[in-house]
Every structure is written in structure tokens, then in C-alpha cells.
C-alpha positions as CSV (number, residue, x, y, z in Angstrom):
1,M,4.5,1.5,23.1
2,P,3.1,3.7,20.1
3,R,5.0,7.2,20.4
4,P,3.1,10.2,19.9
5,R,4.6,12.5,17.2
6,T,2.3,14.8,15.8
7,S,3.1,18.3,17.2
8,L,1.5,21.7,16.7
9,V,4.0,22.6,14.2
10,A,3.2,19.7,12.1
11,A,-0.5,20.6,12.5
12,A,-0.1,23.9,11.2
13,L,2.2,22.7,8.2
14,V,-0.5,20.0,7.3
15,T,-3.3,22.8,7.1
16,A,-0.9,24.7,4.8
17,A,0.0,21.7,2.7
18,L,-3.5,20.8,2.2
19,S,-4.2,24.2,0.6
20,V,-1.5,24.0,-1.9
21,P,-1.6,20.8,-4.5
22,A,1.7,19.4,-5.3
23,A,2.6,19.2,-8.9
24,A,3.0,16.0,-10.2
25,S,4.9,14.8,-13.9
26,A,3.7,12.0,-16.2
27,A,7.1,10.2,-15.1
28,D,5.3,9.8,-11.6
29,Y,2.6,7.4,-13.0
30,P,3.2,3.9,-14.1
31,G,2.1,3.2,-17.8
32,W,-0.4,0.5,-17.0
33,A,-2.3,2.8,-14.4
34,P,-2.0,6.4,-16.1
35,D,-5.0,8.0,-14.7
36,V,-4.2,6.6,-11.1
37,P,-2.1,9.0,-8.6
38,W,1.0,7.4,-7.6
39,G,0.5,3.8,-8.9
40,A,-2.8,2.9,-7.6
41,G,-3.3,4.2,-4.1
42,C,-6.1,6.4,-4.6
43,E,-9.1,6.5,-7.0
44,P,-8.6,8.7,-10.1
45,G,-8.4,12.3,-9.7
46,Q,-10.0,14.8,-11.7
47,S,-6.7,16.0,-13.3
48,V,-3.4,13.8,-13.1
49,A,-1.5,16.9,-13.0
50,T,-2.4,17.5,-9.4
51,R,-2.1,15.6,-6.4
52,T,-4.4,17.3,-3.5
53,A,-6.7,16.0,-0.7
54,A,-9.4,15.9,-2.8
55,N,-8.1,13.1,-4.9
56,C,-6.9,10.8,-2.0
57,G,-3.5,12.4,-1.4
58,A,-2.2,12.3,1.8
59,T,0.2,14.9,2.9
60,L,4.0,14.2,4.0
61,V,5.2,16.6,6.8
62,D,8.5,15.9,8.6
63,G,8.3,12.3,7.5
64,E,4.9,11.8,8.9
65,A,2.1,11.0,6.8
66,V,-1.2,13.0,7.2
67,P,-4.4,11.7,5.8
68,P,-6.8,13.7,3.7
69,P,-9.6,15.1,5.9
70,D,-12.2,12.8,4.1
71,A,-10.2,9.6,4.2
72,P,-12.3,6.6,5.9
73,P,-11.5,6.2,9.5
74,V,-9.8,2.9,8.7
75,V,-7.5,4.3,6.2
76,K,-6.4,7.4,9.2
77,R,-5.8,4.4,11.5
78,V,-3.6,2.3,9.0
79,I,-1.6,5.8,8.7
80,A,-1.4,6.5,12.2
81,A,-0.2,3.0,13.0
82,A,2.3,3.3,10.0
83,N,3.3,6.7,11.4
84,E,4.2,5.0,14.9
85,I,6.7,3.0,13.2
86,D,8.4,5.2,10.4
87,N,11.6,5.9,12.3
88,T,12.4,2.5,13.7
89,P,15.4,0.8,12.2
90,Y,15.2,-2.1,9.7
91,I,15.8,-5.5,11.3
92,W,15.4,-8.5,9.3
93,G,12.4,-10.1,10.8
94,G,11.2,-7.6,12.8
95,G,7.8,-7.5,13.7
96,H,7.0,-11.0,13.1
97,A,7.7,-12.7,16.8
98,S,5.4,-9.7,18.1
99,F,3.5,-6.6,16.4
100,D,5.9,-4.3,19.1
101,A,9.4,-4.6,18.1
102,K,12.7,-2.6,18.1
103,G,12.7,-2.4,14.3
104,Y,10.7,-3.9,11.5
105,D,11.7,-5.6,7.9
106,C,9.2,-4.7,5.2
107,S,6.4,-7.2,6.0
108,G,6.5,-6.5,9.5
109,A,6.1,-2.9,8.8
110,V,3.2,-3.5,6.6
111,S,1.7,-5.9,8.8
112,Y,2.0,-3.5,12.1
113,A,0.2,-0.7,9.9
114,L,-2.6,-2.9,8.7
115,H,-3.0,-4.6,11.8
116,G,-3.3,-1.1,13.9
117,A,-6.6,-0.6,11.7
118,N,-7.6,-4.1,12.4
119,L,-7.2,-5.4,8.8
120,L,-4.7,-8.0,9.7
121,P,-5.1,-10.1,13.0
122,Y,-1.3,-11.5,12.8
123,T,2.0,-10.6,11.5
124,Q,2.4,-12.2,7.6
125,V,5.8,-12.4,5.4
126,S,5.6,-10.8,2.1
127,G,5.0,-14.1,0.4
128,Q,1.6,-14.3,2.4
129,L,0.8,-10.6,1.5
130,A,1.0,-11.5,-1.9
131,H,-2.4,-13.4,-1.2
132,Y,-3.9,-11.0,1.0
133,G,-7.2,-9.3,0.8
134,S,-8.4,-8.8,-2.9
135,P,-6.7,-8.5,-6.3
136,G,-5.7,-5.5,-8.3
137,P,-5.1,-1.9,-7.0
138,G,-7.4,-0.5,-4.0
139,R,-9.2,2.5,-3.9
140,W,-7.2,3.9,-0.7
141,I,-4.8,1.2,0.1
142,T,-2.6,-1.1,-2.6
143,I,-0.1,-3.6,-1.2
144,Y,2.7,-4.5,-3.6
145,A,4.2,-7.9,-2.5
146,N,6.2,-11.1,-3.9
147,D,8.2,-13.6,-2.2
148,E,11.1,-11.0,-1.4
149,H,9.6,-7.9,-0.7
150,V,6.4,-5.9,0.2
151,F,5.3,-2.2,0.4
152,M,2.4,-0.2,0.5
153,V,0.6,3.0,-1.4
154,V,-1.7,4.2,1.2
155,A,-3.8,7.7,0.1
156,G,-1.0,8.3,-2.4
157,L,2.1,7.9,-0.2
158,R,4.3,5.0,-0.3
159,F,5.3,3.0,2.7
160,D,8.4,1.3,2.0
161,T,11.7,-0.1,3.7
162,R,13.6,0.3,0.3
163,N,15.2,3.3,-1.2
164,D,15.9,5.1,2.1
165,P,18.3,7.9,2.1
166,A,22.3,7.1,3.1
167,D,22.7,6.0,6.8
168,I,19.0,5.5,7.3
169,T,17.1,2.2,7.2
170,G,13.4,1.0,8.4
171,P,10.0,1.8,7.2
172,R,9.4,5.4,5.9
173,W,6.8,7.2,4.1
174,K,7.9,8.5,0.6
175,M,6.6,10.4,-2.0
176,A,7.7,8.2,-4.8
177,A,5.6,6.2,-7.1
178,P,6.4,2.5,-7.3
179,E,8.7,2.2,-10.1
180,P,7.1,0.9,-13.3
181,T,10.3,-1.6,-14.0
182,I,9.6,-3.3,-10.7
183,L,5.9,-3.6,-10.6
184,P,5.3,-6.6,-12.9
185,K,7.4,-8.6,-10.1
186,F,4.8,-7.9,-7.7
187,S,1.3,-9.2,-6.9
188,V,-1.0,-6.2,-6.3
189,R,-3.7,-6.4,-3.6
190,H,-5.7,-4.6,-1.6
191,P,-8.0,-4.8,1.8
192,A,-11.3,-5.6,0.8
193,G,-13.7,-2.8,0.0
194,L,-10.5,-0.2,0.3
């Protein structure tokens, strides 16, 4: 069962966060996509130096992603679904026997979020997600997948099960661009039209 997590405090922080653009450095952008914020999760912004709701950047408040107000409803549903499980533990194979699980692995987490927006009818493993949707980076959602791992960037935020803080495992939102050194190892896909 999805757990509600949005609070009035989070809503107030989101409003404040949306009014203040976050600075980004050139190191935040992989060389193959220098004009696309956070390694192809959004359309290019007017300036690569700022990341705001205007250039499709979601906001992270207390670990929860908040979509930009102008995001398409389907993108907001992907974010809402990912928020439902972003505090669950990492469990290998989690989210595959059923979308509802006590924990999720990388592909179970990505599958859950896409399913939450009716973009995926059944769970898929990372190798299957390497062939999902359309090739290349998406306008709002980009999936990076290979036979060993999958993560996605949605409205500029990374949803991943790797690189968690010490003693924490599982799917989490991160304000971290995909590492340029690992990107060539991944198939880059997106839901058609997004």
C-alpha cells in the first residue's frame, strides 16, 4: 500500500525551493550532452548554469522529489510512484514477483515508478529495460540500463539504488548527474513521447 509522505512543511519548502534556482557546475554535465541538465533528463534550459522548474528541474525536499508545476501529468505520476518507495530497503529481486514489495532492487524500483504512471504493465529486469521505449535521451524521463543495472533521470533528478549514503540501501532520489565514465556502458532509453 502506498504511504503518503507529503507534509505541509515539505509543501512550504517546495514553494521556497522553486523560487531559488540551484547553481550547477560544468562538471554536472556529461561531455556528450553538455546542453542537457543532469545528463538528459530534460530538454535543454536557457542556461546550463542554472537548474530551475523552468528548465524541467524537479526539486528535492527531505528526500522526496517534487515535480515542476508544468510537468506533464504522466511525469508527475512517475515521480509520485517513485516517492512511495524511495525509503524502502534494497532487496535483490524485490519488486519482481509483485509491484508491491518490502524492498526493491534497481529494476524493481524503476519498474514500479513507470508502472505507477501506466507506462509499464509488468516488472522488467534491467536487461529488458535496456530495450524499453524509444532509443536516446528523453525530454522528461531518461532510463539508463544494461544487463547489470538500471536507473533513471526524471525531470532532472536521478532515481537509483546505487551510491546511497553509508548504512542506507534502496531506491533514492539524488541530485547527481550520471557519471560520464559509466554512461557508455548503458543503453539510453525513454518512454515514447517523454
